[in-house]
Each structure stands twice: as structure tokens, then as C-alpha cells.
N, C-alpha and C positions, 0 to 999 in steps of 0.2 A: 748143856748139852755143846758139844765140841764136834769140828769135823775136823779130822786128818787127811791134811795135806798133802802128808810127806809120800813120796815116792821110793822104793827098792831101787837099786842098779838095776836090776831085770826089770823092772816094771818101766825105767825108762828107757829099755834098750825097744822093747815090746811098744812103747807109747808112741819113739819116736818112727819106727817102722809104721805105723798105723797114722801116723800126723803126715807123709808125703802121700801117703795113700788118698789121704781125705781132699788135700788138693786135686789131686790128679782126677779125683772122682768128681769135684766139684768144677775142674777144666772140662769133662769129658760133657756134661753138658753144655757148657758155654760152646766147645768145640761143633757139637750133635746143634745147637743153637744158631752158629754161624755157618755149618752145613745147609740147616734149615733156610737160612737166609740166603747161601747163596743160590741152593735150588729156586727159593720165592723169587729171587731177582734174576733167574736166569729164565724162569717161566715167563717173567712179567718182560722180560728184555724180550724175549719169543712172540711174545703176543703183540709186544710193540713192532716189531718187524714185518709179524704179518700183516697185508693191507688190508685196512678195514671196509667194511660194504658201504655202500652208499656215496654221497660225496662229501668230500671235504667241506667243513666250517667255512674256512678262509676263503676256497678259491670261486664263490661266485662271484667277485668283482673280478678276478682275472680270468673272466671267461670269452677265449676266443671265439671269434665268429667266422663261421665255414664259407667257404668264396669258391663262388661258378666261374669258372674260366670260359666265356663263352666268346669267340670272335665273328662278325658280321663284317666282312668285307663287302662292298657295294663299289663296282668299278663299271666306267662308263667309255664310252666312244665319241669322236669327234660326231657320228652321224646320228648320236643320239641315242643308240641300243645301251642299255643298260642291266647289268646281271649281278645277284648275291650269290654267296659264299657263305655258309657257316658251320663254324667249325668248334667243336665244345672239347677244350682240352688238347688232345693231339689228334680226335678222331673228326673227320668230315662229317657234318651231320649233312649237306645239302652243297651242290655244285653247281654254276651253270645257270642258276633259274635266271629266266627274263624277267626282266619288272619295266614296267612305265616309268618312264620319264615322271609325267605327273605323280606317282605314287612315292618317288625317290624324292620330290621336293618338297608331297605333303610330310614325309617321316622327316624330313632334317628339318623342317619347320619345329617339330612337336618335340625333335630331341633338345634341339637350342639352337640360337638364334647365329651363332658364330659359326654353327654348320652350313645354316640354308644361307648366307650368303653366296660364299664360294659355290656351292654345288647350282644353285639359282643362276648364276654367271656362267656356267658350263652348262646347263642346259639352253641358257638364251642363245650363246653363241653357236652351238649345236642346229638350235631352233632357228637361229640367222642362215644359218649353211645349207639346212633343208631348202629352206625357202628361196634362196639361192639356185638351188639344184632345180627345184620344180618350176621356178622361172626360162633358166636353161631349157629344161624338158619343154615346157609349154614352147618355146621359140623354136624347140627342134620339130614340135608337132605342126607348129604354122608353117615352118618353110614342108615338110611333107607333106601337106594339105595342099600347098599351092601347086607342087611339082605334081601331083596325083591330078589335079584340077588342068594343069597346061597339059598333060597326055590325053584328057579324053577330051580336049576340045580338039 
């Protein structure tokens, strides 16, 4: 048995016309495959650009702590009168609340020793001033009593 592989010139032209068509057909699936790859890549990138639900896996260590800004202002006068004001952010919660000096002293001691020492000094100075005022008023009362006694006799 023998196989004749010779071709005539007409067959060569026909086969040459068919030959480029075959690689073109072979390229088409490759191009279609490339298009499919591009489509799958674009769908993957679209999925990646969408935010995922839930917490990110690596973000637990970088959690931010929420802070609350409260400002408590305690003011005292030389007479020993104390007032408190409380502000939450930029909004006033309470203003001009009268507070006993003993409560201010106790609160300062509970907060920190460095706070209590200067506050106690202010309270003690106010206390001494009030004692001096009481002594002065008692002296005036005694004078008024003597004046009244002189008028009755």
C-alpha cells in the first residue's frame, strides 16, 4: 500500500487558502478565550472593588477607641461659695450649680492627691476668712448689745 502525498498546483492554491483559515480559526478560540479571561478579570476586579460585608480581617488590632469629651468646671470664690458647670462637647449640660465646699474637697481627694492639695488650700483660706468675718460680726453684735443696754438704763 502506498500513499500518494503529491499535490497538483490547483490543490496547493486551495490548500494555501485553507491553511491560513485554520490558524485564523485557531486564533479565534484563543481570542475568545482572551476575551473570556478579560471578562472574568473585570468581574473579579469588580468584586474586589465592592466593599465586603463584615469586619476586615486585619482591622481588629487597629480599632479606634471612641472618646467622649466632658468638661467639668468647678469654680470657687474667696467667700467659700462653689459652683459647677458641665459641658458635653460644645453643649452645656448644667451651669451654675451650687456645691458645698466639703463635697468639692471630697471629690478632689477621690480624683487625685495633686488635685486635692491646692483645692484644700483654697478651702482653708476661705474658711479662715469666714472665721475672721464671724469674729468681726460678733464684735459688732457685742457693741450693738452694749449700745442697746445703755439706751435702756
